[in-house]
TORTOR-909320 format. One record per atom (N, C-alpha, C): residue in three letters; x, y, z. Coordinates in steps of 0.2 Angstrom, whole numbers, plus 5000, padded with zeros to 4 digits. Layout:
ALAXYZ
...
***
This chain:
MET501550204861
MET501350234868
MET501350294867
GLY500950344870
GLY501150424870
GLY501550454874
GLU501550514874
GLU502050564877
GLU501850574883
LEU501250564884
LEU500850584891
LEU500550534895
ALA500750534901
ALA500350474904
ALA499950514907
LEU499250464907
LEU498650464908
LEU498450434914
GLY497950454917
GLY497750424924
GLY497450344923
ARG497050344917
ARG496850284915
ARG497350214916
GLU498050254913
GLU498450204912
GLU498850174918
LEU498550214924
LEU498750194931
LEU498850104933
GLU499150084935
GLU499150004938
GLU499649994944
CYS499449964947
CYS499849944954
CYS499949874955
PHE500549844956
PHE500549784959
PHE501149774965
ILE500849724970
ILE501149734976
ILE501549654976
LYS502049624980
LYS502349564980
LYS502749564985
ALA502749504988
ALA503049494996
ALA503749494994
GLU504149504998
GLU504849494997
GLU505149445003
ALA505449414999
ALA505949345005
ALA506449395009
THR506849455005
THR507049495011
THR506949555011
ALA506949585016
ALA506549665015
ALA507249705011
GLY506749745008
GLY507349785001
GLY507449744996
THR507449694996
THR507649654990
THR507149644985
LEU507249664977
LEU506749684974
LEU506449604970
ILE505849604971
ILE505249564969
ILE504849574963
GLU505049544959
GLU504649554951
GLU503649524953
PRO503449574950
PRO502649544953
PRO502249494946
ASP501849474947
ASP501449424943
ASP500849464942
SER500549424938
SER499849454935
SER499249444940
THR499349404945
THR498849394950
THR499149444957
ASP499549484957
ASP499949524962
ASP499449604962
CYS498949604957
CYS498849674954
CYS498349714960
VAL498449754961
VAL497949814966
VAL497649864963
PHE497049874963
PHE496749924958
PHE496549984964
ALA496950044963
ALA496950094968
ALA496350144963
ILE495950184968
ILE495550224966
ILE495650294965
ASN496250314966
ASN496550384966
ASN497150374963
THR497450444963
THR498150434961
THR498650404967
PRO498850364965
PRO499450344971
PRO499850414972
THR500150404978
THR500750454979
THR501350414982
ILE501850434979
ILE502650394980
ILE503050454980
THR503350454986
THR503750514987
THR504550484990
GLN505150514989
GLN505650504992
GLN506150564992
ASP506350574997
ASP506850644997
ASP507350624997
ARG507950664997
ARG508650674998
ARG508950705004
GLU509250685010
GLU509350725016
GLU509850785014
THR509750845014
THR510050895013
THR510350945019
PHE510950975021
PHE511051035026
PHE511451075022
ASP511051135024
ASP511251205022
ASP512051205025
ASP512651235021
ASP513251235021
ASP513251295027
ALA513451295032
ALA513551325037
ALA514351365038
GLN514751345034
GLN515451375033
GLN515251455034
LYS515851505038
LYS515751555037
LYS516051595031
ARG515851635026
ARG516151655021
ARG515851725021
ASN516251765017
ASN516051845016
ASN515651845010
THR514951815012
THR514351825007
THR513851825010
ARG513251845008
ARG512551835008
ARG512251805005
SER512451764999
SER512451724995
SER512051654997
ARG511551614996
ARG511451544996
ARG512151504992
LEU512351454997
LEU512851414996
LEU512551334994
THR512951304989
THR512551224989
THR512451194994
ALA512051154994
ALA511751125000
ALA512151075000
ILE512251025005
ILE512850965006
ILE512350905007
ALA512550875003
ALA511950795001
ALA512150755006
GLY511550735009
GLY511650685014
GLY511450595010
ARG511250555017
ARG510650505014
ARG510050515008
TYR509950455006
TYR509150445003
TYR508850435009
LEU508150475010
LEU507850475017
LEU507250415015
SER506950375020
SER506450335018
SER505950355015
GLY505550325012
GLY504950365006
GLY504450335009
THR503850375006
THR503150375008
THR502850345003
TRP502150305004
TRP501750294998
TRP500950285001
GLY500550324995
GLY499750314999
GLY499250294994
PHE498850274994
PHE498250264989
PHE497650244993
ASP497150244990
ASP496650214991
ASP496250154987
THR495950094990
THR495550064987
THR494850044990
TYR494350014985
TYR493849984987
TYR493749924992
ILE493349914997
ILE493449854999
ILE493149814994
ARG493449754992
ARG493449704987
ARG493449644988
PRO492949594990
PRO493049534992
PRO492949494986
SER493249424986
SER493449394981
SER492649374978
GLY492249364980
GLY491549334979
GLY491549274981
THR491849234984
THR491949154986
THR492349164994
VAL491949104999
VAL492149125005
VAL492849095006
GLY493349115009
GLY494149075010
GLY494449075004
VAL494449145000
VAL494749144995
VAL494849254995
PRO495449254997
PRO495749314998
PRO495449374994
PRO495349424997
PRO495049484992
PRO495649504988
MET495349564984
MET495949604979
MET496549654985
GLU496349664991
GLU496749694995
GLU497149665000
ASP497149594998
ASP497349545001
ASP498049555005
LYS498549575001
LYS499449605004
LYS499349655008
LEU498949705007
LEU498849765009
LEU498549745017
VAL498049705017
VAL497749685024
VAL498249645027
LYS498649605025
LYS499049555029
LYS499649595030
GLY499949665026
GLY500549685029
GLY500249735036
LEU499649745035
LEU499449805041
LEU499449755048
LEU499049685047
LEU498849665052
LEU499449605054
GLY499549585049
GLY500249515051
GLY499949455048
THR499449415051
THR499349365049
THR498649355046
ARG498649295041
ARG497949275039
ARG497949195038
THR497249195042
THR497149115041
THR496449115037
ASP496449035031
ASP495949045027
ASP495448975029
SER494848985029
SER494448935029
SER493848935024
THR493548895022
THR493048885017
THR492448885019
SER492548895027
SER491748885030
SER491648995034
THR492349005038
THR492249065040
THR492549105037
GLY492949105031
GLY493249145027
GLY494049165029
CYS494149215027
CYS494949245028
CYS494949305033
THR495349275039
THR495449295045
THR495949335046
TYR495949405045
TYR496749435048
TYR496749445054
THR497349435057
THR497349445066
THR498049485066
LEU498249505071
LEU498849555073
LEU499349515074
LEU499849525072
LEU500649475073
LEU500749525079
GLY501049465085
GLY501449495090
GLY502249525089
THR502549515094
THR503249555096
THR503749515093
THR503749445091
THR504349425088
THR504549425081
THR503949455077
THR504149445070
THR503949515067
ASP504349535063
ASP504349585059
ASP503649605055
LEU503449645054
LEU502849655049
LEU503249655040
GLN502949615035
GLN502949585030
GLN503349655026
SER503849645021
SER503949705018
SER503749675013
TYR503749715005
TYR503549705000
TYR503749754995
SER503749724989
SER504049764981
SER503349794979
MET503349864978
MET502649894973
MET502849914970
TRP502449904963
TRP502549934957
TRP502049974956
PHE502250034952
PHE501850074950
PHE501950094944
LYS501350084938
LYS501550114931
LYS501150174931
GLU501350214927
GLU501150294926
GLU501150294919
GLY500950254914
GLY500850264906
GLY501650234905
HIS502050294902
HIS502650274898
HIS503250244904
THR503150264911
THR503550244916
THR503450204921
VAL503750164923
VAL503750124930
VAL504050134935
MET503850134940
MET504250144947
MET504150104953
PHE504650074953
PHE504650024959
PHE504950044965
CYS504750004971
CYS504950034978
CYS504949974982
THR505649964985
THR505949894989
THR505849924996
GLY505749854999
GLY505549865007
GLY505049905010
ALA504549905006
ALA503849945007
ALA503449905013
THR503249945018
THR502849925022
THR502049955022
VAL501549925027
VAL500849945028
VAL500849995032
ASN501150065034
ASN501050085042
ASN500250085043
GLN499750105040
GLN499250115040
GLN498650115037
GLY498050095039
GLY497650075034
GLY496950095038
VAL496550145035
VAL495950195037
VAL495150145033
PHE494950105036
PHE494350075035
PHE493750125035
LYS493350135029
LYS492850185028
LYS492150145027
VAL491750145031
VAL491050115028
VAL490550165030
ASP490250175026
ASP489550225027
ASP488950215023
GLY488350235023
GLY487850215022
GLY487650235015
ARG488050295012
ARG488150315005
ARG488550295000
ASN489050265002
ASN489650264996
ASN489850184998
PRO490250154993
PRO490550084993
PRO491150084998
GLY491150035002
GLY491650025007
GLY492450045006
THR492850085007
THR493550105003
THR494050085010
VAL494550085008
VAL495150095014
VAL495650135011
THR495850165016
THR496550225013
THR497250215016
TRP497750175012
TRP498150145014
TRP498850185013
SER499350165018
SER499950225018
SER500450185021
GLY501050205019
GLY501650165022
GLY502350205019
GLY502950155021
GLY503550185019
GLY503750135015
PHE504450145013
PHE504850095009
PHE505750135009
MET505950075007
MET506850095007
MET507050135001
LYS506950104996
LYS507250124989
LYS506750144984
ARG506550194980
ARG506150204973
ARG506750194968
LEU506750174964
LEU506850164956
LEU506450174950
TRP506550174943
TRP506050184939
TRP506450164932
THR505850144928
THR506050124921
THR505650154917
GLY505850204913
GLY505650234907
GLY505450224900
THR505350254896
THR505350224888
THR505950264885
ALA506350254880
ALA506650274876
ALA506850244871
THR507450254866
THR507550214860
THR508150204859
THR508450134855
THR509250124854
THR509350164851
SER510050174853
SER510450204847
SER511050184841
ALA510850104842
ALA511350074841
ALA511050004836
VAL511249974831
VAL510849914828
VAL511249844837
MET510849804837
MET510849754842
MET511049704836
THR511649684833
THR511649624829
THR511649554830
ASP511549534835
ASP511749474837
ASP511349454845
THR511249404846
THR510749384850
THR511049354859
THR511849394857
THR512249364863
THR512549434867
SER512549494864
SER512949544867
SER512349564872
THR512549594876
THR512249604883
THR512249674885
THR512449744881
THR512549794881
THR511949824877
VAL511449874880
VAL511049904875
VAL511349974875
ALA511350014870
ALA511550084868
ALA510750114867
VAL510750144874
VAL510050214874
VAL510250294871
THR509750314868
THR509750374865
THR510050424868
SER510650464869
SER510850494874
SER510050564874
PRO510150564880
PRO510350574888
PRO510050524891
TYR509650464888
TYR508950464890
TYR509150384894
GLY509950364896
GLY510050324900
GLY509850324908
ASP509650384909
ASP509550414917
ASP508850384918
LEU508450344911
LEU507650334914
LEU507750254915
TYR508450234916
TYR508350164919
TYR508850154925
ASN508650094928
ASN509250074934
ASN509250004934
ILE509750004940
ILE509849924942
ILE509249884944
GLY509049834940
GLY508449794942
GLY507849814937
SER507949854932
SER507349874927
SER507449834923
VAL506649824923
VAL506549764917
VAL506149794911
ILE506549784904
ILE506449824899
ILE506149784895
LYS505849794890
LYS505549774884
LYS505649784877
ILE506249774873
ILE506149784866
ILE505949734861
ASN505449754856
ASN505149714853
ASN504749674857
SER504849594857
SER504549564860
SER505149514865
GLU505649544865
GLU506049514869
GLU506249564875
VAL506049524883
VAL506349564889
VAL506849544890
MET507249614894
MET507749604897
MET507949634903
LYS508349614908
LYS508449634913
LYS509149674917
VAL509049754918
VAL509449774918
VAL510049784924
THR510549744922
THR511049734929
THR511649784931
SER511649854927
SER512049894927
SER511949954923
VAL512050014924
VAL511950064920
VAL512750104921
ALA512950134914
ALA513550174914
ALA513250224908
THR513150284911
THR512850344907
THR512250304902
ASN512450304896
ASN511750294890
ASN511950214889
THR512350164892
THR512350104890
THR512250064895
LEU511550014894
LEU511449974898
LEU511849924898
THR511949874904
THR512149814904
THR511449754906
VAL511249704902
VAL510749684902
VAL510749594902
GLN510349564906
GLN510249494905
GLN509649484900
ARG510049464893
ARG509549434886
ARG509049374887
GLY508549394884
GLY508049334882
GLY507749324892
TYR507549364894
TYR507249364902
TYR506649334902
LYS506349314907
LYS505749294906
LYS505449244902
THR505849204899
THR505749154895
THR505649164887
THR505949244888
THR505949254880
THR506349264877
SER506349254869
SER506749244865
SER507349294864
ALA507949294864
ALA508349344862
ALA508349354854
ALA508449424852
ALA508349424844
ALA508749494842
ASN508849514837
ASN509049564834
ASN508849624834
HIS509049684836
HIS508449754835
HIS508949814832
THR508349844826
THR508749894825
THR508849944828
SER509249994826
SER509350064829
SER508650104830
GLY508450144835
GLY507950174834
GLY507250144838
ALA507450064840
ALA506950034843
ALA506750064850
THR505950034851
THR505850074858
THR506050034865
ILE506350064869
ILE506550014874
ILE505950054879
GLU505450014882
GLU504750014885
GLU504949974893
PRO504649994897
PRO504649944904
PRO504249884901
TRP504449834905
TRP504149764905
TRP503549784911
TRP502949764907
TRP502349744915
TRP502049684912
PRO501749664919
PRO501249614918
PRO500549634915
THR500249584913
THR499449604910
THR499049594919
ALA498949634921
ALA498349614927
ALA497849574924
TYR497749534931
TYR497149474929
TYR496649484936
GLU496149514933
GLU495749544938
GLU495049494941
GLY495149414935
GLY494649384937
GLY494649334944
LEU495049374948
LEU495049344957
LEU494549354959
TRP494249414958
TRP493849454963
TRP493249464961
GLY492649474967
GLY492149514965
GLY492149584962
GLY491549624963
GLY491549684963
GLY491749744971
PRO491549774970
PRO491649834976
PRO490949824979
ILE490949834987
ILE490449824990
ILE490149894994
HIS489249904994
HIS489149974996
HIS489249965003
GLY489350015007
GLY489350025014
GLY488650015016
ARG488250035014
ARG487350025017
ARG487149955018
LEU487549905015
LEU487349845018
LEU487649805025
GLY487449775028
GLY487549755034
GLY487549795039
ILE487449795046
ILE487249835051
ILE487449835056
VAL487949895059
VAL488449875064
VAL488049855070
THR488349825075
THR488149805082
THR488749825088
TRP488349845093
TRP488749905099
TRP488749875105
ASP489149845107
ASP488849795112
ASP488349735112
ALA488349705107
ALA487849655103
ALA487049675103
VAL487149745102
VAL486449775100
VAL486449805093
ASN486149805088
ASN485949825082
ASN485949895084
PHE486549915078
PHE486550005079
PHE486550025073
ASN485950075071
ASN485950115065
ASN486450165064
THR486950175059
THR487550215059
THR487550265052
MET487950305052
MET487950345046
MET488650345043
THR489050365047
THR489850345043
THR490250315051
ASN490750255047
ASN491050215051
ASN491850215048
GLU492250235055
GLU492950235051
GLU493350215057
VAL493750155055
VAL494150115059
VAL494950125057
THR495250165062
THR495950185058
THR496650145063
ILE497050095060
ILE497350055063
ILE498250085060
THR498550095063
THR499350125064
THR499850085067
ASN500250065063
ASN500850015065
ASN501350055069
ASN501350115068
ASN502150155070
ASN502550125069
ILE502650105063
ILE503250085059
ILE503950135058
LYS504450125060
LYS504950165061
LYS505750125055
TYR505950175051
TYR506350155046
TYR506950175050
TYR507550135051
TYR508150165056
TYR508550185051
GLU508750275051
GLU509050285044
GLU509650325048
GLU509750325056
GLU510250355059
GLU510950315059
GLU510950245058
GLU511550205057
GLU512050225054
LYS512750215054
LYS513050225049
LYS513350155049
ASN513250125043
ASN513150075038
ASN513450085032
ASN513750145029
ASN514050135023
ASN513550115017
GLU512850145019
GLU512350135014
GLU512050205013
ASP511950205007
ASP511650275006
ASP510650275005
PHE510550205008
PHE509750215008
PHE509650175016
CYS509150175018
CYS508850145024
CYS508850065023
GLN509150025027
GLN509249965026
GLN508749905030
SER508449945035
SER507949905040
SER507549945043
TYR506849925045
TYR506449955050
TYR506249895056
GLY505649925060
GLY505549895065
GLY504849945068
THR504549915075
THR503949935077
THR504349955085
PRO504550005086
PRO504750025093
PRO504150035097
GLU503650065094
GLU503050095099
GLU502550035098
SER501950055103
SER501250005102
SER500950045096
ARG500649995092
ARG500050025088
ARG499550055091
THR499050095087
THR498650125089
THR498250095084
LEU497550115087
LEU496950115085
LEU496350165088
GLU495950165083
GLU495350225085
GLU494850195079
ALA494250215082
ALA493550185080
ALA493050265079
ARG492850275074
ARG492550355074
ARG491850335071
VAL491350345074
VAL490650315072
VAL490150395072
THR489750385069
THR489250455068
THR488450415068
ALA487950455071
ALA487450425070
ALA486950475071
TYR486350465069
TYR485750515072
TYR485750505079
PHE485450575082
PHE485550565090
PHE484650545090
ARG484550465090
ARG483950445092
ARG483850445099
LYS483450425104
LYS483450435111
LYS483650355113
GLU483850315112
GLU484150245114
GLU484950265114
GLN485050325109
GLN485950335109
GLN486050375115
ALA485550395119
ALA485850445125
ALA486150405129
LYS486050325129
LYS486450275133
LYS487250295132
LYS487450305126
LYS488150305127
LYS488450375128
LEU488150415132
LEU488350465136
LEU488550435143
LYS488150385146
LYS488350345153
LYS488750305151
ASP488950265145
ASP489550215142
ASP490150255144
ALA490150315140
ALA490650355141
ALA490850365148
TRP490450395152
TRP490450415159
TRP490650365164
ASP490450295162
ASP490550235167
ASP491250215165
PHE491650235159
PHE492150195156
PHE491950115154
ASP491550105153
ASP491150035152
ASP491350015146
SER491749945145
SER491949915138
SER491549875134
ALA491349885128
ALA490849855122
ALA491349835117
ALA491049775115
ALA491149765107
ALA490949795103
ILE491249805096
ILE490949855090
ILE491049805084
VAL490649785081
VAL490649755074
VAL490449785068
ILE490849805063
ILE490649845057
ILE490649805051
PRO490049795050
PRO490249745042
PRO490149795036
CYS490449765031
CYS490249805025
CYS490149745019
GLY489349735018
GLY489049685013
GLY488849635018
SER488349605015
SER487949545020
SER487849485015
THR488249475011
THR488149425006
THR488849375006
ALA488649305007
ALA489249265009
ALA489849275002
GLY490349275003
GLY490849284997
GLY490949354998
SER490649395000
SER490449464997
SER490249525004
LYS490849505010
LYS490749535015
LYS491549555017
CYS491449595022
CYS491949615027
CYS491949645031
THR491949605035
THR491949635045
THR492649665047
VAL492549705051
VAL493149735056
VAL492849745062
ASN493049685066
ASN492849665073
ASN493349695079
LEU493149735083
LEU493449775088
LEU493149725095
PRO493449695098
PRO493049655103
PRO493049685110
LEU493649745112
LEU493549785118
LEU493649855116
ASN493249905117
ASN493249965117
ASN493150005123
ARG493450075124
ARG493250115128
ARG493050175124
LEU492350205128
LEU492150255122
LEU492350325126
LYS492650385122
LYS492850435124
LYS492150475125
ALA491950545128
ALA491450585128
ALA491150605122
PRO490350565119
PRO490350585112
PRO490250665112
ALA489950685105
ALA489850745104
ALA489250765099
ILE488750805101
ILE488150835098
ILE488150885092
THR488150855087
THR488150915083
THR487450905078
GLY487650975073
GLY487250955068
GLY486451025068
ASP486351055064
ASP485751105065
ASP485151075063
ALA485051025059
ALA484450995057
ALA484250945061
GLU484450875059
GLU484350825062
GLU485250825068
ARG485050815074
ARG485550805078
ARG486050735077
ILE486750755077
ILE487050715076
ILE487550685082
ILE487550635083
ILE488050595089
ILE488650565086
GLU489150605089
GLU489950575084
GLU490250555091
MET490350475090
MET490850445096
MET491450425094
THR492050405096
THR492550395096
THR492850335101
ALA492850295099
ALA493150215102
ALA493850205102
LEU494050185108
LEU494850175109
LEU494750095111
PRO495050065105
PRO495049995105
PRO495649965109
TYR495749905115
TYR496249885117
TYR496249825117
ALA496949785120
ALA497049715119
ALA496649695126
SER496449625127
SER496349575132
SER497049565136
VAL497049525139
VAL497649495143
VAL498149445138
ALA497649435133
ALA498149385127
ALA498549425123
TYR498449495124
TYR498849535119
TYR498549525111
ASN498849575108
ASN498649565101
ASN498149545098
ASP497449575102
ASP496849535098
ASP496349615098
GLU496749665098
GLU496249735098
GLU495749725091
VAL496049695086
VAL495449705081
VAL495649645077
ASN495149615072
ASN495249575067
ASN494849575063
ILE495049565055
ILE494649595050
ILE494449515046
VAL493949515045
VAL493749455041
VAL493249465034
TYR493549435029
TYR493249425023
TYR493049365022
ALA492249355022
ALA491849295023
ALA491249295017
***
């Protein structure tokens, strides 16, 4: 394993948690392939020392709790290739909307969750060459579906999480001469590369770290059905990582395939972008004797917006009247046109804001639609992979 982490080595795994914030280890089928470098950040809350002292020097800040973190990356829209089998980004779509119904005839339909159940939390795992980072209590706060005529369909995902930890790569500083000892001595000063919950691998034996004391790890031996063995001093301690199984899905699909319908009329478009935001809040204000956030909720309404651009043809002048009259219309945005390789974003009810006309050569009409719910509630959008 090299000293430098390389972009080609980056992989992501996402696994639903049984209890929010309780780490779940991924399987080979939980992989999700990002098309850019994910961002994973978590800051410590700090306060300036405001005590009056006879100095102009900045004093050491006062440390507070660990704030909830944020994550984000993009994926292709990547159906399975088989009607009724979930796509690669299944956990992200389900985390965004809330529910999924599968049918071998109509496909996988994702619909919005009501108010009685929290959105699903996930353990997210990211491998950066020699280091694995894992986040607990992660949620999908926003998804931006982008379908245009020039590129493959993509989704920009982002959200929050409760706690980020990591597993690095170091070496043992002592011989492990038996198969029952539960301590691993790490070469100083690299014990900080490991955390409780880290899953490590020495030679062919996998171990789970249950505590860390400076440069000594306490571990569960022979983890994940591996056999405990003796290990020499200087043996590599590396992160355990599952092998991604890509055979569950088909390939990415081009945005030019399929045609948008607006109020049941075919509509040639250039770009189509649907933004779904859950407005998830992590509750960090409570006095609960914990350094990390322990819960989240959705105190505000979700928000949706659809932005569509098209060449300003004569028939599209009607959109000016639709906005003026505050008319409602259904918008259907497909990506792909072949069974098993198609994703469709359905927005049944939309109010159109006043369109803008731009462009120096061909004139372009830019339209922003605001989806809303019917009297049944929670039906502003549904997404179907069929």
